C-alpha positions as CSV (number, residue, x, y, z in Angstrom):
1,M,108.8,72.5,105.0
2,S,108.8,75.1,102.3
3,S,107.7,78.7,102.8
4,K,105.8,80.8,100.5
5,I,107.9,83.7,99.1
6,I,106.4,87.2,99.3
7,A,107.6,89.5,96.4
8,R,106.7,92.8,94.9
9,K,108.2,94.6,92.2
10,I,108.3,98.4,93.0
11,T,108.6,101.0,90.5
12,L,109.8,104.5,91.7
13,V,110.6,107.6,89.7
14,V,112.0,110.4,91.6
15,A,113.1,114.1,90.1
16,G,114.4,117.1,91.7
17,K,115.6,120.6,90.4
18,S,118.5,120.2,92.8
19,E,120.3,117.4,94.7
20,G,118.5,118.4,97.9
21,A,115.1,118.5,96.2
22,F,115.9,115.0,94.8
23,E,116.8,113.6,98.1
24,D,113.8,115.2,99.8
25,A,111.4,113.7,97.3
26,L,113.3,110.2,97.5
27,A,113.2,110.4,101.5
28,E,109.4,111.1,101.3
29,A,108.9,108.2,98.8
30,T,110.7,105.8,101.0
31,R,108.9,106.9,104.2
32,L,105.6,106.0,102.3
33,V,106.8,102.7,101.1
34,N,108.1,102.0,104.6
35,Q,104.5,102.8,105.9
36,G,103.1,100.0,103.8
37,N,101.7,102.1,100.9
38,L,101.7,100.2,97.6
39,S,101.5,103.3,95.4
40,G,101.7,106.9,95.9
41,M,102.7,110.3,94.2
42,N,103.6,113.8,95.4
43,N,105.2,116.9,93.7
44,N,106.0,120.5,94.4
45,R,107.9,123.3,92.5
46,E,111.3,121.7,93.2
47,G,110.8,117.9,92.8
48,G,108.4,115.0,93.1
49,F,107.9,111.4,92.7
50,Y,105.5,108.5,91.9
51,F,105.7,104.7,92.7
52,N,103.7,101.8,92.2
53,S,104.0,97.9,93.1
54,D,103.3,94.8,91.1
55,P,102.7,91.6,92.9
56,D,103.5,89.6,89.7
57,V,107.2,89.2,89.9
58,P,108.9,86.6,87.5
59,D,111.2,84.1,89.2
60,S,114.0,85.5,86.9
61,L,113.8,88.7,88.8
62,L,113.7,87.4,92.4
63,P,117.1,87.8,94.4
64,R,119.0,84.6,95.1
65,M,118.3,83.6,98.6
66,G,120.4,80.8,100.2
């Protein structure tokens, strides 16, 4: 019995004027992805991020699964 592989390539760009601002932006982007968002963005004076997903993932980019 074979099962369908579900894959998405997520591109995430994060920037911050300080380590803390970078970490805050990364945490917020991660929260949105974990909620099921397939794209998003946010920014303020200290940092920001954007991300999007692509359902077309070539087999060569898939992680090896035992």
